[in-house]
C-alpha positions in Angstrom: 170.8 -33.5 19.0 172.0 -36.9 20.3 173.9 -37.0 23.5 176.8 -39.3 24.7 174.3 -41.1 26.9 172.2 -41.8 23.8 175.2 -43.3 22.1 176.0 -45.4 25.1 172.6 -47.1 24.9 173.7 -48.8 21.7 175.2 -52.2 22.2 177.7 -52.5 19.3 179.6 -55.7 19.1 182.0 -57.5 16.9 180.8 -60.6 15.1 182.0 -63.0 12.4 179.9 -63.6 9.3 179.3 -67.4 9.1 176.7 -67.5 6.3 175.5 -65.2 3.5 173.1 -65.7 0.6 171.3 -63.6 -1.9 168.0 -62.2 -0.5 165.7 -62.8 -3.5 162.6 -61.3 -1.9 164.2 -58.0 -0.8 162.9 -54.9 -2.6 166.5 -53.6 -3.0 169.5 -55.9 -3.7 170.6 -57.5 -0.4 172.0 -60.5 1.3 170.7 -62.5 4.1 173.6 -62.6 6.5 174.2 -64.7 9.7 176.7 -63.2 12.2 178.2 -65.1 15.1 178.6 -62.7 18.0 180.1 -65.2 20.4 178.8 -67.3 23.3 176.9 -64.5 25.1 174.8 -63.3 22.2 175.0 -66.2 19.7 174.3 -66.1 16.0 172.0 -63.4 14.7 170.5 -62.7 11.3 170.6 -59.5 9.3 169.5 -58.2 5.9 172.3 -56.2 4.4 172.3 -54.1 1.3 176.0 -54.6 0.5 175.8 -56.4 -2.8 177.5 -53.6 -4.8 180.9 -54.1 -3.0 180.8 -57.7 -1.8 180.1 -61.2 -3.2 178.3 -63.4 -0.7 180.9 -66.2 -0.7 183.6 -63.6 0.1 181.8 -62.4 3.2 182.3 -65.7 5.2 184.8 -65.2 8.0 184.8 -61.4 7.9 184.5 -59.6 11.2 181.9 -56.8 11.3 180.4 -54.4 13.8 176.7 -54.7 14.5 174.1 -53.1 16.7 172.7 -56.0 18.7 170.1 -54.3 20.8 167.7 -52.9 18.2 164.3 -54.6 18.0 164.0 -57.2 15.2 162.7 -56.0 11.9 160.6 -58.0 9.4 162.0 -57.6 5.8 159.9 -59.6 3.4 159.9 -63.1 4.8 163.1 -62.7 6.8 163.5 -61.4 10.4 166.5 -59.1 10.7 167.8 -59.2 14.2 170.9 -56.9 14.1 172.1 -53.9 12.1 175.4 -54.5 10.5 177.3 -51.2 10.3 178.7 -49.8 7.1 179.7 -46.5 5.4 177.8 -45.2 2.4 180.3 -44.5 -0.4 180.1 -43.7 -4.2 180.8 -47.4 -4.9 178.3 -48.7 -2.4 178.2 -49.7 1.3 181.6 -50.6 2.8 181.5 -52.7 6.0 183.0 -51.3 9.2 185.6 -53.9 10.5 188.1 -54.0 13.3 191.6 -53.2 12.1 192.9 -56.4 13.7 191.2 -59.7 14.6 189.4 -59.5 17.9 187.1 -61.8 19.9 183.6 -62.3 18.8 181.3 -60.4 21.1 183.8 -57.7 21.9 182.0 -54.4 22.5 182.7 -51.0 20.9 183.3 -48.6 23.7 
């Protein structure tokens, strides 16, 4: 069982999607997504299987939550540096977003 201390090891921050494109080489339908987490962390890349509920061009400007302290993961020819958080639903993955606009880099806590 995970403890509260385990949860606190995760660095979950708010970022803004600045670029998204179809990830042609992914085994499952996905986008390559670039997320700006602000000055301290910068822009990081992620592979996101969110194609069922989102069009790539509609993702630009969305604020999302992402785990920024996982090790990078190679997916096909793309290095995914953060895990964008979402909820698995019947219609597909729905992104977790702040209810109101917040500053890039703000930490979940």
